[in-house]
N, C-alpha and C positions, 0 to 999 in steps of 0.2 A: 543808731537804731531808730526805726520808724514805728510810731505808735498811733493807733486810731482810737477814737472814742465814739461810742454809740450811746445816745442819751436815752433815759427812761421816760420817753414821752411819745405820744402819738404824732405830734406835729414836729417834723424835722426841719431844722434850719441849719444849713451848712455854713460854717464860718471858717475861713482859712486864716489861721493864726501864724503859721510858720511852715516852711516847706517840709519840716520833719514830722508834722502831725496835723490832724484835723480834729475838731470837736463839734459836737452837736448839742444845741440848746444848753446854754451856760447856766440857766436857772435850775436845772434838774441835776440830780446826782447822775454821773456818767458811768458807763461800763467801759473799761479799757480793754482793748484787743491787742495782744502782743504782735510784734513783727513776726512774719512767717519764719525768719531765720533765728529767732530767739528760742531755741529748742530746749536748752538744758533743763530748765525748771518745769517743763511740760512733758518730758519723756516718762512713760510708765516703765520704771526700772525694776519690776518685780523679778525675783529669781524663780525660774520654773523648776518645780520639784527639787528643792534644794537638797544637797547631799547631807545624808544623816537623818533627815526628817522622814517620818513614816506616817502616812495617812491610811488609817484602817476604817473601812466603810462597811455599813450594813444597809445597802440600798435595795438589794433583792431585785425582783422583777415585778413591780406593781402593775395591776391592770390599768390600761388607759381609761381615763374618765372617772377614776376612783381616787378619793383622798387617801394618801398613804403616808406613813411615818418613815423618815429617813434618819439615820444616826451615823456618827463617825467620831473618830478620835484623832488627835494630832500628837505625835510623840516626837519631841525634839531630840537632837543628839545629846549625849551625856555632857553636862556642864553648860548647856545653852537653855535659854528660856524664850518664850514668845508672849506677846500681849494677848491674854486669853479673852479679852473683851473686844478685840479688834476683828474678829472673824466675820467674814461675809461669804455667802454662797451665791453663785450665779449659775443659772441653768438655761440651756437652749437645746433645741433639737437639731438634727444634722442639717436641716434645710433652713434653720434660723427663722422659723415662723413663730416659735414660742419663746417667751422670755420670762424668767422669774428671778427675783433678787430677794434673798431672805437674810435676816440676822438670826442665826440659830441660837437656841438656849442651851447653856451648859449646865449639866447636872453635877451632883456631888461626886460622881464616879469619874468625872473628867470627860464624859461623852457629850457630844453636841447633838441636838435633836431639832428637826424641823418637819413640817408637813408640806406636802406638795401633791397636787392632782395633775398628772401628765395629761394634757388635753388631746394629744395625738398618740397613736401607736407608733412604736419605733424606738430608735436609739437616741439618747440624750447625752450631752456633754455637761460636766459639772466642774466649775472652777471654785476652789476653796482658797480664799486669800486671807492673809493675816500678817501682822507686823512682827518681825523678829528684831534682834538687837542690831541688825545690819540694814533694815529696811523691809519692804514688802516681799512676801513670798507667795507663790501661786502653785497650788498642788492640784493636779488634773486627774479626773476619773470619769468614767462613763457608766451608764446603766441602760437597760433596755426594758421596755414594757412587755408584758406577756399577752398583748392583745386586748380584747375588751372593746367596749363602745366608746369612741372618742366623744369628748364634750363639744357642744357648740360654744364657740367663743363669742361672747356678747361684747359689742363695742358701744360705748356711749357717744351720743351725738352732741352732748352738752358742751364739750371742750373742743377747741380748735387750736392747733399749734402750727404756727408758721416758722420755718427755719431758713436762715440764710447763712452761707458759709463765706468766711473771709480767710484767704483769698477765694476767688470763685472756683479754683481748681486745687485739689489736694495732691501733694507730692510726698513720697516717702522721705523721711528725714527732715520734714519741715512742719511748722505748726499750722494746723487748720483749726480755726475757731468757729464754732457753731453758735449762732445767735438765735435763740428761741424766743418767740413771742406767744404768750399764752392768753387765750380768751375763753370765757364761758358765756354761752348764748350771745356772743358778739361783744361782750363787755370785757375790757382788759382786766386780768386778774393781778391785783397788786398786794394780795395778802396770802401768799403761799405759806402753807405749813412747812416747818423745817423737818427734814429727815436727817437725823444725826447732825443737826445744826446747819444743814445745807438746803438750798432751794431746789437742788436737782442732783441726781446721781446718774452717770452715764456709763454704759458698758458697750464694748464693741468687739466683734470677731470678724476675721476675714473669711472667705468662702471655704477654706480648708480647716477652719477652726484652730489655726495655729497662732494667730496674732490676736490674743485677748488683751484688751486695754480697759482699765477702770479710770474714770476721770470725774472731777467735780469742779464746780465754779469757784473762782478765786473771790468773787464778790457775791454776796447773798443779800440782796436788797428787798426780797419779797415779791419780785415780779413787777410788771408783766414780762420784762425782758430778762433773760438769763444767758450768760455767755460761758461756754465750756470749750477749752482748748485741748487738742489731741495731737500727738505726733505718731503718725502711722509708720509701721516698719516694713510692711509688705505691700506690693502692688495689687491691683485688681479690686474686686467688689468687696466692700465691708458693710455689714449691717450694724447700725448704731441704735441702741436702745436707751431712750431717755425716760426717766421716771421722776415725777414730782407729786406732791400731796397737797390737796386743797379740801377744806371742810372735812378733814379727817380721813379722806379716801385717797389712796394712791392711784394715779393715772399714768399711763404709759404711752409713749410716742415712738414709733419706729420709722427710721428712714435709711436709705442706702446711699453710699458714697463710693465713687469710682476713684481709686488712688493711682496716680501715675508714677513713672520713674522719677527719681530725684532730679530736680531741675538740671538740664544739660546745657552746657555752654554752647552757644551757636556763633559761628563766624559769619558776619555779613560781608558782602562785597565792598572792598575798600575800607574796611573798618576793623577794629579790634574785636575782642570777644564780648558777647553779651550774655546775660544770665537771667533765667526766669526768676 
């Protein structure tokens, strides 16, 4: 297995220690990057719309640009339970220009509630994920706004996020690790607030909104570098939404990844087979 290490420092000194791995700046805590073939522990294995579970929603058709209340309930099959505190809600529009991640509040009646202001008119995808006795489950629903005036989406210029992917090309069935470096007004941010104990949370969809993935960092050092590893299942364009919190405010960073076919063996003249 090949492992790479990315140091938490602005000055990088490459030290070759062994053909099997490299390490940067031994004086700092390092972020480990898994080999692209080490997929098992990084696959998002949620069961989509698991049999016997029922998602009852009260989403309605809120006007674009207005704050609206959404509610839903999760009913497990008889004899099964789920972790009521593990529920997350992820929302995007059909063009993946909008992203919202909320932890809904559960009332005494068993209903979950959250508020959201759809900034654009149109249809939205909702992914409700939660932990069952067997792992993560993902229940999918849509809602549509009934028009209205869309909100202007304000972007802050205080934060700058640079992202590098290892390896440089993503393939289905292989680990792609995103190395995010966060700065505020040019200064590295090394005191990120934790969100559910994590430096960052990442969600991704493919262009058909079929391949939803939720991922989190294995190491949470507070920044300025954060590594999140994903195994994509589908080829083509994916939108990746990263969120982090600093000074009490959640910030979002969106980027796009083009995912290719799983590495194909190629035969070179006069040689055996090679593999990406």
